[in-house]
N, C-alpha and C positions, 0 to 999 in steps of 0.2 A: 514320340511327339517331344519337340524341343522347345521352353517356355523362353521368350526373352521377356526380361525385365526392362520396365520406361523407367527411365529417371525424369522427375518436375522438370517444365521447363524453367522456374526460376532458377534451381539449383545447377542446371548446364550453365546458364548467364553468368552468374557468379565463379563458376569453374574458368568460364572463358577470361573474365575479367582480370582474375589470378594469374592468367597464365602471361597478359599482357604486360603485368606489373615485376614479374619477374626477371626479366631483360632489363627493366630501370635498376632494379635493386642490386643485380651484379655492375653496370657502369659505374652507379654511385660509389659501392665497395671500393672499385677499380680507381678510382679520383683518389680515395681517400690512402689507399697504398701507394700509390704515385707519390704524393703529397709528402708521405713520411719518408720514402726513399729520397728525395729531393732535400729532405731537411739535414737527415743525416749523411748525407754527401758535403755539407757544406764545414767549413773550420768550427772545432768548437770554440766555446769562449773562454778565453782564458782568465780565471778569476782566482789566481794566483797573487799575493800582495807584490807590488812593488816592490824593485829592489832598491835601498837606500843607499846613496854615495857615501865614503867615508867624510866624517867632519871635518872641513878646511877652517881653521881658526882665522882666514885672511876672507873669508865670506860672510856679508853681513846675514844674519839669525834673527831676523827678526819676524820673519811669517814670510810675505812675498817681495822675496829678495831682490826680484827683477825692478820693484817698485820702490827700494828702499834708498836713504840716503844714510849720508854720514851726519853725526850732530854738526850744527852749524860752530862757528867758531865765535865766542861771545864779543871778539874785538870788533864783527863783520854784523852786529844787531844792527839793525834800522834807526835811524837816530828817531823817528816818529815811532814810538810804542802803541798798541792798542790805547785806548782812554784808561780802561781800568788801570796797567800797568803805569801811564803816563801821571794819573794822580797819585798813584804812591810814592812815585819819582819827582813831582812837581815841588822846588823850593817852596812855594805859596802854599802847601799842603799843610795842616796842623801839624807840628811836629811832635803830637802824644799819638803815641800809638793807638791800633782801631778800638781796643779792649780796653784804653785808660780815658776814653771819652763818653758822652750821652749816650747811654743804652738805644738801641733802634730795633728792628726784628720783628719781633712779635709783640712791642712795647707801642700802643697808638699814643699816647703819650704818658710823658712820668716829668715831675716837679718837685723842688721842695717849695715847703710850707711852715708856715706858724701853726696851722692847724687843720684838721678834716669836720667835712660836713660828710652825713651818711643818708641816704635816701634807698627805698627796699624796691625793685623792678616788679613787675608783671611773674618775672619767672621765679619769684620770689630769692633772686640773687641780690646781692650789697652792692649798691653804686656808691662811691667815695668820691666826694668833690674838694680840691685843696682851696683853704681860706689865707687869705693872704700870701699867694705866691711870690717866695723871695730866696736869695742865695746871701744873704747877709744877714744875719744875727747878732741878739746883742748875748752878754754873758749870762744875761737875767735868762735866757729862754729857758721854759721847763724842761723840752725838747722839741728835736727838729724831725720833721714827717718828709716823708716819701711819697707821695701819691700818684697811681701809676692808671693806667687805663689799656687793655691787652684785645687781642683780637679772639672772637669766636674761636673755643678749643675744643675738642672732644675727649680729651682725657685729663684728668686734673693733675697740677702740680703746683712747687714750691716757687716762691720768690724771696729769694736771701739776701738781706743786705748786711756788711760788717764796716763797720766805723773806725778809720785811720787817724791818726795826724798826718796832712800832707808833707811828704818830704820838701814839696815846692816851696814851704813857708821856712825853712831850713830849719824845723824842727829834727832832733836825733832819733825821736822814739817812733820806732816803727810798731810798737803791740799794738793791737786791735784793740778799743776803747770797748766798741758796746756792737751786740747783733741780734738782728732782729727777722723773723720768717713770716712769709705770709702764707698760707695754703688757699690756691685757688681752684675750687669745685667746677664742674660742669656751668651751673649756673651764672657762675661769679665771673664778672669782665673788666674789673678792678677791681684795686685794695691798696693797701698803705704798711709803712712800713716806720717805725717809733725808734728813735735815741735819744737816748740821756746822755747827762754833762758826764764828764770823766770823774768829776769829783761831786763831793755834798757840797762843796762852794759854789758850783756852777762851770761856766764853761771857761777856756782858757783863753784870750784874746789870739788868733791866727788861722790858718785854711787847714778845712779838713777835707777829707775823703772819704765816700762809702762805696764799696765795692758791690756791684749788684751782680747775681748769681739766678739762673734760672734751673732748676732740678732739686734732687734729694740730698746733695749733699754741695757744697762749696768748695771748687777747685781751678784749678786751670783751665778746663774742658767746660764747665760750666758758666764761666764768668761771661757775663754782657756789655759789660761796660764799668763807668764810675761817675759819680754825682761828686759835685765841689760846691761848698759854701763857706763864705766867711764870718767869722766871729768877734765882732768890735767891742769897745766896751762901754759904749752908751750910744742912743741912737743917733747923736748929734750927729754923726759920722753918714747918716742916710741923707742929709740935708746937703 
């Protein structure tokens, strides 16, 4: 007698579904293999660096040689330069160099005065105001003040002033007479410099110049400009 095993119906259905998926799996694998064969049959990408041509001294070597041009001849310059350069070439422009004129840039205002007044602002910074602003002083003046206001700043710095006789007045002395420094903290938006007479007997009549510097050292790089004033014998000259 032969016994026959019977499989559950659910198992038979699962086996039938798997049998249907096997051809699809073979089809997908075939597509992948065909794609790989086609990719390998294409020309490989050349990754070698481009060859450089020998240097030619006559060739323009500024980068994009096809767009470069030779520098223009100064004799062919336009008779109407840009406004910036026109101001520098204008015969009516100030004859003094830019750094020999009244300082600008970070200074909102800068003026000479006989004295100054002080106030305290809400940020605990000092506010200084010029008292009797002028560019002419008498030989009896106890001191000459430079009072200035600056823009808001995010770093402390110094303003340095150096007093000299002005060669424009015919003085042969170029030695510095006096120097003063104002330290501006973050909350300070104004300051002053104070200069004393060159001798114990007071000022000598003539022209004087105060060179203004911004930084921690006075040199040609930190110079911002210059202030000039006149010293006379008596106040009758002002009338």
